[in-house]
DOTORTOR-403656 format. One record per residue (C-alpha): y, x, z; residue in three letters; residue number from 1. Coordinates in nm, 3 decimals, always signed. Example, Ala and Ser with C-alpha at 12.3 -4.5 7.8 and 13.67 -1.06 7.14 Angstrom:
<milums>
((-0.450; +1.230; +0.780); "ALA"; 1)
((-0.106; +1.367; +0.714); "SER"; 2)
</milums>
This chain:
<milums>
((-2.674; +0.958; +0.189); "ALA"; 1)
((-2.596; +1.269; +0.392); "GLN"; 2)
((-2.313; +1.363; +0.156); "GLY"; 3)
((-2.161; +1.016; +0.177); "ARG"; 4)
((-2.187; +1.026; +0.556); "ALA"; 5)
((-1.985; +1.349; +0.553); "SER"; 6)
((-1.730; +1.184; +0.325); "LEU"; 7)
((-1.698; +0.887; +0.564); "ARG"; 8)
((-1.660; +1.120; +0.862); "ASN"; 9)
((-1.373; +1.306; +0.696); "VAL"; 10)
((-1.212; +0.972; +0.605); "SER"; 11)
((-1.237; +0.853; +0.967); "GLN"; 12)
((-1.076; +1.176; +1.091); "ILE"; 13)
((-0.789; +1.107; +0.850); "LEU"; 14)
((-0.750; +0.757; +0.997); "MET"; 15)
((-0.739; +0.901; +1.349); "GLU"; 16)
((-0.464; +1.138; +1.233); "SER"; 17)
((-0.264; +0.840; +1.105); "ALA"; 18)
((-0.309; +0.656; +1.438); "ARG"; 19)
((-0.190; +0.965; +1.626); "PHE"; 20)
((+0.117; +1.001; +1.402); "GLN"; 21)
((+0.195; +0.630; +1.445); "ASP"; 22)
((+0.167; +0.649; +1.824); "THR"; 23)
((+0.391; +0.956; +1.827); "LEU"; 24)
((+0.657; +0.781; +1.617); "ASN"; 25)
((+0.648; +0.462; +1.824); "ARG"; 26)
((+0.685; +0.657; +2.147); "ASN"; 27)
((+0.991; +0.838; +2.009); "LYS"; 28)
((+1.170; +0.555; +1.827); "ILE"; 29)
((+1.252; +0.366; +2.148); "GLY"; 30)
((+1.429; +0.666; +2.301); "SER"; 31)
((+1.604; +0.730; +1.966); "ASP"; 32)
((+1.748; +0.377; +1.973); "LEU"; 33)
((+1.866; +0.413; +2.333); "LYS"; 34)
((+2.040; +0.737; +2.242); "LEU"; 35)
((+2.211; +0.568; +1.946); "MET"; 36)
((+2.327; +0.280; +2.166); "GLN"; 37)
((+2.458; +0.524; +2.428); "LEU"; 38)
((+2.653; +0.731; +2.176); "GLN"; 39)
((+2.787; +0.417; +2.009); "PHE"; 40)
((+2.907; +0.283; +2.345); "GLY"; 41)
((+3.074; +0.612; +2.437); "LEU"; 42)
((+3.273; +0.608; +2.111); "ALA"; 43)
((+3.465; +0.296; +2.209); "GLY"; 44)
((+3.471; -0.080; +2.147); "PHE"; 45)
((+3.367; -0.218; +1.806); "PRO"; 46)
((+3.635; -0.432; +1.641); "ILE"; 47)
((+3.644; -0.590; +1.294); "PRO"; 48)
((+3.994; -0.516; +1.169); "GLU"; 49)
((+4.095; -0.809; +0.948); "ILE"; 50)
((+4.414; -0.635; +0.834); "PHE"; 51)
((+4.210; -0.346; +0.691); "MET"; 52)
((+4.027; -0.450; +0.375); "GLU"; 53)
((+3.748; -0.234; +0.236); "VAL"; 54)
((+3.627; -0.293; -0.118); "GLU"; 55)
((+3.268; -0.183; -0.172); "ALA"; 56)
((+2.995; -0.199; -0.433); "ASP"; 57)
((+2.700; -0.318; -0.222); "LEU"; 58)
((+2.333; -0.281; -0.311); "ARG"; 59)
((+2.042; -0.487; -0.178); "ASP"; 60)
((+1.809; -0.241; -0.001); "ALA"; 61)
((+1.502; -0.434; -0.117); "ASP"; 62)
((+1.580; -0.552; -0.469); "THR"; 63)
((+1.847; -0.306; -0.579); "GLY"; 64)
((+2.073; -0.595; -0.687); "GLN"; 65)
((+2.441; -0.504; -0.674); "ARG"; 66)
((+2.728; -0.718; -0.555); "VAL"; 67)
((+3.097; -0.641; -0.505); "LYS"; 68)
((+3.247; -0.737; -0.170); "ALA"; 69)
((+3.560; -0.699; +0.038); "THR"; 70)
((+3.485; -0.632; +0.405); "LEU"; 71)
((+3.718; -0.611; +0.703); "PRO"; 72)
((+3.739; -0.256; +0.837); "GLY"; 73)
((+3.482; -0.197; +1.112); "PHE"; 74)
((+3.658; +0.001; +1.382); "LYS"; 75)
((+3.484; +0.187; +1.665); "LEU"; 76)
((+3.736; +0.318; +1.913); "GLY"; 77)
((+4.013; +0.469; +1.701); "SER"; 78)
((+3.799; +0.540; +1.391); "ALA"; 79)
((+3.696; +0.325; +1.099); "TYR"; 80)
((+3.320; +0.363; +1.059); "LEU"; 81)
((+3.322; +0.356; +0.679); "HIS"; 82)
((+3.549; +0.661; +0.671); "GLN"; 83)
((+3.311; +0.908; +0.833); "GLY"; 84)
((+2.961; +0.992; +0.954); "THR"; 85)
((+3.037; +1.174; +1.280); "ASP"; 86)
((+2.841; +0.930; +1.495); "LEU"; 87)
((+2.527; +0.910; +1.279); "VAL"; 88)
((+2.536; +1.286; +1.214); "ASP"; 89)
((+2.541; +1.344; +1.590); "ARG"; 90)
((+2.225; +1.134; +1.628); "ILE"; 91)
((+2.050; +1.340; +1.361); "ARG"; 92)
((+2.151; +1.660; +1.541); "GLU"; 93)
((+2.038; +1.533; +1.881); "LEU"; 94)
((+1.717; +1.349; +1.787); "ALA"; 95)
((+1.633; +1.457; +1.433); "GLY"; 96)
((+1.635; +1.101; +1.296); "VAL"; 97)
((+1.832; +0.908; +1.040); "GLY"; 98)
((+2.083; +0.661; +1.182); "ALA"; 99)
((+2.315; +0.390; +1.052); "SER"; 100)
((+2.575; +0.141; +1.172); "VAL"; 101)
((+2.545; -0.197; +1.001); "LEU"; 102)
((+2.827; -0.450; +0.980); "GLN"; 103)
((+2.755; -0.821; +0.964); "LEU"; 104)
((+2.933; -0.966; +0.662); "HIS"; 105)
((+2.864; -1.307; +0.505); "GLU"; 106)
((+2.519; -1.319; +0.662); "GLY"; 107)
((+2.421; -0.971; +0.541); "ARG"; 108)
((+2.384; -0.651; +0.741); "LEU"; 109)
((+2.574; -0.382; +0.551); "VAL"; 110)
((+2.531; -0.011; +0.624); "ARG"; 111)
((+2.891; +0.108; +0.656); "VAL"; 112)
((+2.801; +0.452; +0.793); "SER"; 113)
((+2.464; +0.622; +0.749); "SER"; 114)
((+2.290; +0.958; +0.764); "SER"; 115)
((+1.985; +0.816; +0.585); "VAL"; 116)
((+1.943; +0.961; +0.236); "ALA"; 117)
((+1.847; +0.766; -0.075); "ASP"; 118)
((+1.845; +0.845; -0.450); "PRO"; 119)
((+2.221; +0.785; -0.474); "SER"; 120)
((+2.279; +1.039; -0.196); "GLY"; 121)
((+2.334; +0.806; +0.100); "SER"; 122)
((+2.213; +0.464; +0.212); "ALA"; 123)
((+2.576; +0.370; +0.287); "ARG"; 124)
((+2.673; +0.034; +0.132); "TRP"; 125)
((+2.312; -0.082; +0.106); "THR"; 126)
((+2.247; -0.410; +0.285); "PHE"; 127)
((+1.972; -0.620; +0.437); "LEU"; 128)
((+1.988; -0.973; +0.298); "GLY"; 129)
((+2.021; -1.304; +0.477); "LYS"; 130)
((+1.644; -1.367; +0.467); "GLU"; 131)
((+1.549; -1.019; +0.585); "HIS"; 132)
((+1.349; -1.016; +0.912); "PRO"; 133)
((+1.587; -0.759; +1.063); "VAL"; 134)
((+1.887; -0.980; +0.987); "THR"; 135)
((+1.712; -1.281; +1.140); "ALA"; 136)
((+1.627; -1.086; +1.456); "ALA"; 137)
((+1.978; -0.944; +1.498); "VAL"; 138)
((+2.148; -1.281; +1.442); "LEU"; 139)
((+1.923; -1.419; +1.718); "SER"; 140)
((+2.056; -1.148; +1.948); "GLY"; 141)
((+1.727; -0.958; +1.946); "ASN"; 142)
((+1.620; -0.610; +1.846); "GLY"; 143)
((+1.363; -0.528; +1.579); "PHE"; 144)
((+1.112; -0.246; +1.533); "THR"; 145)
((+0.888; -0.219; +1.227); "GLY"; 146)
((+0.792; -0.044; +0.906); "MET"; 147)
((+1.070; -0.064; +0.649); "LEU"; 148)
((+1.177; +0.115; +0.338); "LYS"; 149)
((+1.501; +0.279; +0.448); "VAL"; 150)
((+1.677; +0.483; +0.184); "GLY"; 151)
((+1.396; +0.574; -0.055); "ASP"; 152)
((+1.104; +0.619; +0.182); "GLN"; 153)
((+0.897; +0.427; +0.434); "TRP"; 154)
((+1.016; +0.461; +0.792); "ASN"; 155)
((+0.946; +0.330; +1.136); "LEU"; 156)
((+1.288; +0.180; +1.204); "ALA"; 157)
((+1.443; +0.023; +1.515); "ALA"; 158)
((+1.751; -0.198; +1.541); "TYR"; 159)
((+1.967; -0.337; +1.819); "ALA"; 160)
((+2.253; -0.587; +1.779); "PRO"; 161)
((+2.615; -0.478; +1.817); "VAL"; 162)
((+2.822; -0.737; +2.003); "LYS"; 163)
((+3.192; -0.792; +2.050); "GLY"; 164)
((+3.379; -0.723; +2.373); "MET"; 165)
((+3.295; -1.065; +2.520); "ASP"; 166)
((+2.925; -1.010; +2.454); "GLY"; 167)
((+2.874; -1.330; +2.258); "SER"; 168)
((+2.973; -1.250; +1.898); "GLU"; 169)
((+2.728; -1.051; +1.682); "ILE"; 170)
((+2.925; -0.793; +1.482); "LEU"; 171)
((+2.638; -0.596; +1.333); "GLY"; 172)
((+2.361; -0.359; +1.440); "ALA"; 173)
((+2.271; +0.003; +1.501); "VAL"; 174)
((+1.968; +0.154; +1.326); "GLU"; 175)
((+1.747; +0.458; +1.378); "VAL"; 176)
((+1.469; +0.553; +1.137); "ALA"; 177)
((+1.182; +0.800; +1.152); "ARG"; 178)
((+0.997; +0.885; +0.830); "PRO"; 179)
((+0.649; +0.738; +0.824); "LEU"; 180)
((+0.501; +1.027; +0.630); "LEU"; 181)
((+0.667; +1.349; +0.737); "THR"; 182)
((+0.621; +1.662; +0.522); "PRO"; 183)
((+0.397; +1.806; +0.794); "GLU"; 184)
((+0.177; +1.496; +0.801); "PHE"; 185)
((+0.163; +1.481; +0.421); "ALA"; 186)
((+0.051; +1.845; +0.412); "ALA"; 187)
((-0.220; +1.767; +0.667); "ALA"; 188)
((-0.344; +1.472; +0.456); "VAL"; 189)
((-0.369; +1.687; +0.145); "VAL"; 190)
((-0.573; +1.944; +0.339); "ARG"; 191)
((-0.834; +1.684; +0.438); "HIS"; 192)
((-1.145; +1.742; +0.227); "ASN"; 193)
((-1.521; +1.773; +0.254); "VAL"; 194)
((-1.617; +2.127; +0.341); "GLY"; 195)
((-1.339; +2.273; +0.128); "GLY"; 196)
((-1.420; +2.046; -0.167); "LYS"; 197)
((-1.221; +1.751; -0.303); "GLY"; 198)
((-0.887; +1.617; -0.176); "TYR"; 199)
((-0.715; +1.322; -0.010); "SER"; 200)
((-0.428; +1.098; -0.118); "LEU"; 201)
((-0.235; +0.796; +0.013); "ALA"; 202)
((-0.070; +0.494; -0.149); "PHE"; 203)
((+0.128; +0.193; -0.027); "ASP"; 204)
((+0.055; -0.178; -0.061); "GLY"; 205)
((+0.207; -0.190; -0.408); "ALA"; 206)
((-0.017; +0.096; -0.523); "GLY"; 207)
((+0.258; +0.359; -0.534); "VAL"; 208)
((+0.112; +0.702; -0.458); "ILE"; 209)
((+0.289; +0.850; -0.154); "LEU"; 210)
((+0.083; +1.164; -0.098); "ILE"; 211)
((-0.118; +1.363; -0.353); "HIS"; 212)
((-0.200; +1.734; -0.390); "PRO"; 213)
((-0.046; +1.718; -0.739); "ASP"; 214)
((+0.330; +1.649; -0.693); "PRO"; 215)
((+0.341; +1.500; -1.044); "ALA"; 216)
((+0.118; +1.215; -0.922); "MET"; 217)
((+0.352; +1.111; -0.639); "VAL"; 218)
((+0.537; +0.794; -0.738); "GLY"; 219)
((+0.278; +0.684; -0.995); "ARG"; 220)
((+0.085; +0.362; -0.941); "ASN"; 221)
((-0.278; +0.420; -0.848); "VAL"; 222)
((-0.375; +0.079; -0.988); "PHE"; 223)
((-0.265; +0.191; -1.334); "ASP"; 224)
((-0.522; +0.472; -1.328); "LEU"; 225)
((-0.860; +0.409; -1.488); "SER"; 226)
((-1.042; +0.441; -1.155); "TRP"; 227)
((-0.778; +0.273; -0.936); "GLY"; 228)
((-0.862; -0.096; -0.994); "ALA"; 229)
((-1.142; -0.089; -0.733); "ALA"; 230)
((-0.888; +0.013; -0.468); "LEU"; 231)
((-0.690; -0.312; -0.491); "LYS"; 232)
((-0.688; -0.544; -0.191); "GLN"; 233)
((-0.736; -0.918; -0.229); "GLY"; 234)
((-0.957; -1.146; -0.434); "GLU"; 235)
((-1.150; -0.962; -0.698); "GLY"; 236)
((-1.050; -0.630; -0.549); "ALA"; 237)
((-1.189; -0.435; -0.254); "GLN"; 238)
((-1.483; -0.370; -0.476); "GLY"; 239)
((-1.631; -0.720; -0.439); "ARG"; 240)
((-1.650; -0.769; -0.813); "ASN"; 241)
((-1.693; -0.400; -0.885); "ASP"; 242)
((-2.051; -0.269; -0.866); "PRO"; 243)
((-1.914; +0.083; -0.819); "ALA"; 244)
((-1.743; -0.010; -0.490); "ALA"; 245)
((-1.884; -0.128; -0.157); "ARG"; 246)
((-1.768; -0.160; +0.202); "ALA"; 247)
((-1.960; -0.007; +0.493); "ASP"; 248)
((-1.991; -0.135; +0.849); "ALA"; 249)
((-1.664; +0.034; +0.952); "ASN"; 250)
((-1.462; -0.136; +0.678); "GLY"; 251)
((-1.437; +0.181; +0.471); "SER"; 252)
((-1.470; +0.122; +0.099); "ARG"; 253)
((-1.704; +0.367; -0.070); "VAL"; 254)
((-1.634; +0.410; -0.440); "LEU"; 255)
((-1.796; +0.577; -0.736); "ALA"; 256)
((-1.563; +0.655; -1.023); "CYS"; 257)
((-1.516; +0.881; -1.321); "THR"; 258)
((-1.208; +1.102; -1.356); "ILE"; 259)
((-1.164; +1.311; -1.671); "ASN"; 260)
((-1.532; +1.273; -1.746); "GLY"; 261)
((-1.644; +1.391; -1.402); "GLU"; 262)
((-1.815; +1.161; -1.151); "GLU"; 263)
((-1.652; +1.130; -0.809); "TYR"; 264)
((-1.742; +0.977; -0.475); "GLU"; 265)
((-1.449; +0.838; -0.275); "ALA"; 266)
((-1.394; +0.671; +0.061); "CYS"; 267)
((-1.087; +0.448; +0.112); "ALA"; 268)
((-0.947; +0.328; +0.446); "ASP"; 269)
((-0.637; +0.113; +0.494); "ARG"; 270)
((-0.423; +0.177; +0.800); "TYR"; 271)
((-0.296; -0.176; +0.855); "ALA"; 272)
((+0.010; -0.102; +1.076); "PRO"; 273)
((+0.158; +0.099; +0.788); "TRP"; 274)
((+0.009; -0.091; +0.497); "GLY"; 275)
((-0.100; +0.248; +0.362); "VAL"; 276)
((-0.443; +0.327; +0.218); "THR"; 277)
((-0.588; +0.677; +0.252); "PHE"; 278)
((-0.850; +0.795; +0.005); "VAL"; 279)
((-1.070; +1.102; +0.035); "THR"; 280)
((-1.256; +1.196; -0.283); "MET"; 281)
((-1.487; +1.471; -0.401); "VAL"; 282)
((-1.685; +1.525; -0.719); "SER"; 283)
((-2.047; +1.418; -0.693); "ARG"; 284)
((-2.167; +1.763; -0.801); "ASP"; 285)
((-1.964; +1.934; -0.527); "GLU"; 286)
((-2.080; +1.675; -0.273); "LEU"; 287)
((-2.444; +1.728; -0.364); "MET"; 288)
((-2.400; +2.105; -0.371); "ASP"; 289)
((-2.265; +2.087; -0.018); "GLY"; 290)
((-2.559; +1.873; +0.096); "VAL"; 291)
((-2.803; +2.107; -0.076); "GLY"; 292)
((-2.646; +2.406; +0.091); "GLU"; 293)
((-2.678; +2.241; +0.432); "ARG"; 294)
((-3.038; +2.145; +0.359); "LEU"; 295)
((-3.125; +2.501; +0.256); "TRP"; 296)
((-2.949; +2.633; +0.566); "ARG"; 297)
((-3.144; +2.387; +0.780); "GLY"; 298)
((-3.466; +2.483; +0.605); "ALA"; 299)
((-3.395; +2.853; +0.661); "ALA"; 300)
((-3.330; +2.794; +1.032); "ILE"; 301)
((-3.648; +2.586; +1.060); "ALA"; 302)
((-3.843; +2.855; +0.882); "ALA"; 303)
((-3.700; +3.126; +1.106); "ALA"; 304)
((-3.832; +2.932; +1.406); "VAL"; 305)
((-4.158; +2.806; +1.254); "ALA"; 306)
((-4.287; +3.133; +1.109); "LEU"; 307)
((-4.300; +3.326; +1.440); "PRO"; 308)
((-4.460; +3.024; +1.607); "VAL"; 309)
((-4.723; +3.004; +1.332); "ALA"; 310)
((-4.789; +3.376; +1.359); "ALA"; 311)
((-4.835; +3.342; +1.735); "LEU"; 312)
((-5.080; +3.054; +1.688); "VAL"; 313)
((-5.281; +3.253; +1.432); "ILE"; 314)
((-5.286; +3.558; +1.661); "TRP"; 315)
((-5.412; +3.348; +1.950); "LEU"; 316)
((-5.683; +3.195; +1.732); "MET"; 317)
((-5.798; +3.537; +1.614); "VAL"; 318)
((-5.817; +3.659; +1.976); "ARG"; 319)
((-6.058; +3.379; +2.073); "GLN"; 320)
</milums>
């Protein structure tokens, strides 16, 4: 019980770290968006140039589906946005965040200029579909802030509509994106363990491992692993039908599993705002060794106090 309590404590510290990182990102993303809007406004007026046709091979940011399209050139001041990245590169230099300009075309928001990286090299020519919540918000004339997969990683992203000179027509949007799991935060997660034993990992709602001390495990699906089924959310998951898994009063799921023939204890917590689950795990032998060591240390301290007291009592009794 003492070992599991230590495991839960470490898991809760990890959750507090995630909350702190989230608060930090949310405090920064608003100022990032204001900076993007300011720099966009200073560059000139946005104008769709119908006499400038741009042929592009577009890709749905969510599904990866490709579609060919011909867009009118999107001009900002004297420059066509699809021809350069000066504006978005300036935002990266000033604020350290990825940025994009999205053009509204046939109900889609198309990234025509972007400093956000993805597996193809750039998120340029990826689009948010007609049913996407960002598209719906922008078409309503509103901004949007939320967790989205931008490029190839999860980000806290913020959007504001771009309007024409009369202020009524929606032409597109500006975007800024901060990585959800920065390299520094990922390194901190990996370092979370129980007294130097075990390790921590993180996976998203689909089960894709985002953080793991073994780089070869990143990108694999935790649910495909022999011990990962108990980590699933939903009916039949969360350990309800698994005798090796149980939830404590704080909502943490405590698991017992076997990895490569060795028994492990694990504690899983889901950080709902991100949809990311953090898991801290340690082998049962190491956990019990740690408890035993603490018990022996406690016993030694107790003995160091008790023996002199006992000697004093005996001396007093002999004196009487």
